[in-house]
N, C-alpha and C positions, 0 to 999 in steps of 0.2 A: 414914110414916117413909120417908125417901129413902135408898136404899142406894147409896153412891158406888162406881163401878167400881174394881176393884183394878188399879193400874198394874203392868205387868210390869217387873221389874228388868232383863230381858234387852234391852229396847228401846234404852236409851242405849248399851249395849255394841255392839249391831248397828249403830246409827247411827255410832258412833266407828269401827267396822271399815270401814263403807262409805266414810266420809270418808277414812280412811287408804288404802284401795284406790284411790279416785279420785285422791288426791294422788300416790300411787306411779305410777299410770298417767300422770298429767300430767308428773311428773318424768321418767319414762322417755321420754315423747314429746319433752320438752325436750332430754334428753341425746342422743337419736337425731338430733334436728334440729341440735343443735350439732355433733355428730360428722359428720353429713353435710355441714354447712356448712364445717367445718374441712377435711374431706377434699376438698371441691370447691375450696377455696382452695389447698390443697396441689397439687392437680392443675393448677390454673391457673398456679400459681407455677412448677411444673416445666415446663409447656409454654412459659412465657415464657422460662425458663432455656435450654431447648433451642433454641427457634426464634429468639429475639432476642438474649439476652445472650451466648451462645456465638458467634453470628454476629458481633456487635460485637467480641468478644475476638479472633477470627481476623482480622478486618479491621484492628483496631488494631495487631496484631503485624506485619501486612503493610506498615505505614507506617514501622516502626522502622528496618529495614535500609536503605531508600533514604535516610532522614534521616542515618544513620550515614555512609554513603558520601559524601553531599553535604558533610558537615562535614569529613571527613578530606581530601577533595579540595580544599576551599576553604582549609583551614589549610595544607596542603602547598604549594599554589600560592602563597599569600601568603608562606610561609617561604622559598620559592625565588626570591622576587622580586629581590633578597633582602630579608628583613625580620627584625627581632628577634622573639623569642618574644612579647613584649607586643604588637607591631604585628600579628603574625600572628593573635593571638587577637582583636584588635579587628577585623581585616579579615574574620574568619570568624564574627563574633558573630551574624549573621543565621541562618546555618546551624546554629549551636549552639543558638539559641533554638528553631528549628524541631524540632531533635532533642529538646529538652527537652519540648516540647509533645507530641511523639509518644510519648515515654516516659510522661509523666503520663497521657495518654489510655489507654495500654495498662495502666497500673497501676489506673486507675479502672475499666476494663473487667474486670480480674481481680477487683477488690473486689466488683463487682456479681455476678460468677459465684459467688464465695465466699458472698455473702449469700444468693443464690438456692438454694444447695445446703446451707445451714447446718442445716436441720432434718433429723432422722433419726439424728443421732449419728455419731460417728467410725466405728463399726463398720458403719454402714449402707452398702450398696453405693454409693449416690450420694455419701455423705460420703467414702468411701475413694477413689473415682475423682476427686472434686474435689480432694482433698488431693494426689494424685499429679500431677494437671494443674497445680496451683498450684506445686508444687516445680519442675517442669520449666519452666513459664512464667516464674516468678520468677528461675530460674537464667539463662534466656536474657536477660531484661531487665537483670539485674546484669552479665552479660558484656558486653552492648552498651554499657551505661553506663560500664563500666570502660574499654572501648576508646576511648571519646570523652574521658572525664575525664583519662586518663593518656597520651593520644596526644602532647601537647606534650613530656612527659618522655621518652617512647620515641623520638620523632622527633628530639629534640635531644641524644640520648646521644652521638653522634659529631660533634657540633658543638663549637665552642670552649668554650662555657659549661659543658659537662659534663666536658670533659677527656678523654673516652675516645678522641678522635682522637689524643691524645698517646701512645697505646699503640704506634702505628706509628712508631717512632723510628729505624729501621734506617739511613736515609740521613743522619740528623742526628748520629750518634755517630762519634767518631774510632776507637773500639775497642769490643770487646764489653763491657768493664766499664763504660764510659760508657753504652752502650746499656742495660745492666741498671740503672744508676742513674737514667737518664731514664725508663725504664719504671716503676720503683718510684715516682718522683715523680708520674707521670701516673696511676698506679693509684689514688692516694688520692682525688682528686675523682671519678674515674670510679666507684669502688666506692661512694662516697656516693650518687651518682645511681642506681646500680644498686639499692642498698638501699631507696631511695625508691620505685623502680618495683616492688619486691617487695610493696609495700603496696596495689598496684592491685587492683580487683575483677575485672580481666580475668585469667583463668587463663593465657591465651596470653602476656601480658606477664610474669606472675609466673614462668612456666616459662622464658621467655627470660632474665629477670634472673638466675635461679639458674644457668642454663647459662653465661651470660656471666661471672658471678662465678667459676665454676669455670674457665672459659677464661683469665681474668685470672690466677688463681692458677697455672695451668699455664704460662702465658707467663713469669711471674716465676720459676718454678722452672727452666724451660729456659734462661732468660736467665742465671740464676746459674750453672748448670752449664757453659754455653758460655764464660762469662766466666772461670770458674775454670780451665777446660780451656785457654783461651788463655794464661792466666798460667802454668799448668803447662808448656805448650809452650815458653814463653820461658825457663823454668827449665831445661827439658831441653836446650835449645840451649846454655845456659851450662855444664851438666854435661857435655855432649858435648865441648865445647872443652877442659874440664878433663881428661877421659879421654884425649883425643888427645894432650894434653901429657904425661899420666902414662905413656902407652904409649911415647911418644918418649923420655922420660927413662929408662924401664926398659930400653929397647932400647939406648940409648947407654951405660948402665952395665953392660950385659950381665947383667941381673937374672936371678935363679934362676927355674926353671920354676914353682916354688911361687908366687912373687910374680906371675908372668905369668898363671897359672891363676886366681889370686885376682882380678886385674884383669879377666880375661875373664868371671868369674862376675858381677862387679859391672856390667860392661857388659851382660851378658845380662839381669840384673834390671832395669837401666835400660830396655832395649828392651821388656821386658814391661810396664813402667809406661807407656811411650810408647804401646804398642799399646792398652792398656786405656783410657788417656786419650783416644786417638783414637776408640775405639768409643763412649765416653761422649759425646764431642763430637758425633760424627756422629748419634747417636740424638737428643740434645737439640736439635741444630741443625735436624734434619729435622722434629721435632715443633713447634719454634718457628715455622718457616716455614709449616708446614701450618696451624697455629693462626691465623696472620696471614692466609693466603690464604682460609681458610674463614670468616672473620669476616663478610664481606659476604653470604655465603650464609646464615649464621646469622641475620642481620638480615632478609633477604628472606623467609625461610621462616616468620617470625612470622605474616605475613598469607597468603602463598601456600600455606602448608601447615597451620599450627596453627589459625589463626583460621577458615580455610575448613572444616577438619575439624570444628570445634566448631559452626559454623553448620549444616553438613550434619547433624550429630547432632541438633541442636534441630529442624531442618526435618523430620526423620524421627520423632522422639519426640513432639513436641507434637501434631501431627495425630492420632497414635494415641491420645494421652491424651484429646483432645477426643472422638474417636469412642467410646472406652470410656465416657466420661461420658454421651454421648447414648444409648448402648445401655443403660446403667444406668437412665436416666430412662424409656426405653421399657419396660423390664421392670417398673418400678413402676407406670407408667400402665396397663399391661396387667392388673395384678392386680385 
């Protein structure tokens, strides 16, 4: 009689546990391998971002400003030929296209930087630094684009088609009321052009347009005051003649002291009105002339002061943003 060996019930359990352990070990090895691979890819991506993409970004920005200057110079030269706005745009189309290529290259470089820094989340040091750089860089590109796109509007403000040159009507008017009327007529198309310029992406143009709009309102106000003062003066001349006649009549009839004192009080009141009117006229006339005289300076300072200050700001901030992003990358690579 053959006795079969009794199989242990623990053996399948042990085998299953062994297989589970092996699978767990294999899975852990796979996870570690994938993690190491992803980490290596991340490090390579960051190195590419720092050494290549940021370099391209800086170089692309360096080509924008010369392209802006070339277009502005070409357009202004064509406009002063003289040429119409349409002809000036045609004669500067080459420079405009070169500027557009420079802007597109800069935007493409910025997109590459954003893509390279996209991992890690917004709270990640690299993500925050990249977002700050993007804001500054995008602001610079928008500003330069606005300078070019709106330059024909800005440059043509005081040419005949915009009507703002009609604001300077002093020598064309026979009197101050006519000057005020002509100024009001010229202000209509001028203000329309100014309102269009307020839509520019250039902060410098927008600030200038707002200032000019305020200056136009001030000129209109001062023109109205001086015109009214001139009319008042003519009325005062008429009243003065009446009072001279009234004094002569009272003297001829040997009028009472009471009547003479009353006439004297009326003359005194008239003199006060004349004095006040003269003060109002002098104040408004001075402000009006100053507004006219300062207008060329206001236009000139758009580029000599405002644009140059904004460019200087970007030239200071953007390199700092680039360096902060590089430092953030170095910090992560060092971990």
